[in-house]
N, C-alpha and C positions, 0 to 999 in steps of 0.2 A: 427322647421324646421331644417333638417339635413344639414350638410356641402355640400353634393352633391346637394341637392335641391337649396341651395344658389348659388352654381356654375352654375346650369342650368338657373338661373335668371341673371347671370353676362353678361356684354357686350362681354366678350371674347367668351363665348359659343354662344351667339346670332350671332355674326359675323361668327364664324366657321360653325355653323349650316346653315346659309344663303349661305355661299360660297359652302358648300357641296351639298346643294339642287340645286344651280345653275349649279354646275359642273355635276351633275347627270341628268340635264334637267328636274327637278321636276318630276321624275319617279322612281319607285321602281327598285333597281338594280337586283332583281330576277325575278319579274313577269311583270315589266314595267307598273304597275298600277300607276295612278296619283291621287288616292283618299286616304286621311287620311295618309299622309307620316310622318314617324318618322326618326330620325337620330340616328343610333345604334352605340355604341362603340364596335368595333371589338377587340380593344386592349386598355388597360389602361396603361398609363405611371405612373411614381411615383407621379407626380402632375397633376391634371386636366388641369392646365394652360400650360402644355407642350404638350397637345394634338395637333395633326396635322391632316390634311385632310385625309392622308392615314390610320389613325386609325379609321375612321368612314365609315359607310355604310348607304345609304338611303334605307329604307324598308317601305312598306305599313304596316298597322296595322296587317294584317293577317300573313304576312311573319315574322314580328317582333315577334309576339307571338309564331310562329312555331320555330324560332331560340331559343328563351328562353326555350321553352318546351324541345327541343332537348338537349340544354346545361344542363338543370336541370337533365335530365335522365342520361347524361354522368357523371355528378357530383355524382348522387346517386350510380351509378355503381362503380365509383372510391372509394367513401367512403366505400362501402360494401367490395370491394377488400382489401382496407387498413385495415379495421376493422378485416376482416378474417385473414389477414396476421399477424397482431399483437396479435390476440387472440390465435393462435395455440401454442402448447407446444414446448419448445425448445428441440432439439435433445440432446442426452446425450453428444455428442462432444461439442455442443454449451454451455451446462451448465458448462462443465469443463473449457472451455475457459473463460466464465464469472466469474467463481469462482476464477480463477487465478488473477483477477484484483481486 
């Protein structure tokens, strides 16, 4: 069992999850569905125990999967851009600057 899975079984997470569901009226924040609700971390803090209600979002299963699919596509694009940027050759001026150090 991972540390995150242990956190999801903690009393802290259960109380926070219940409070967020009550605050959202037991409905998805995006489509207002009331079926198969998940509480999604929009923002992660340094420690899971520092998590606050404003860091969470109530989503139905469909919206939750959609959010993760979109985020994974964004991450893939960012990784591709970074890999492309780091793999290109240095310009002559850049090589000279690097050689000085």
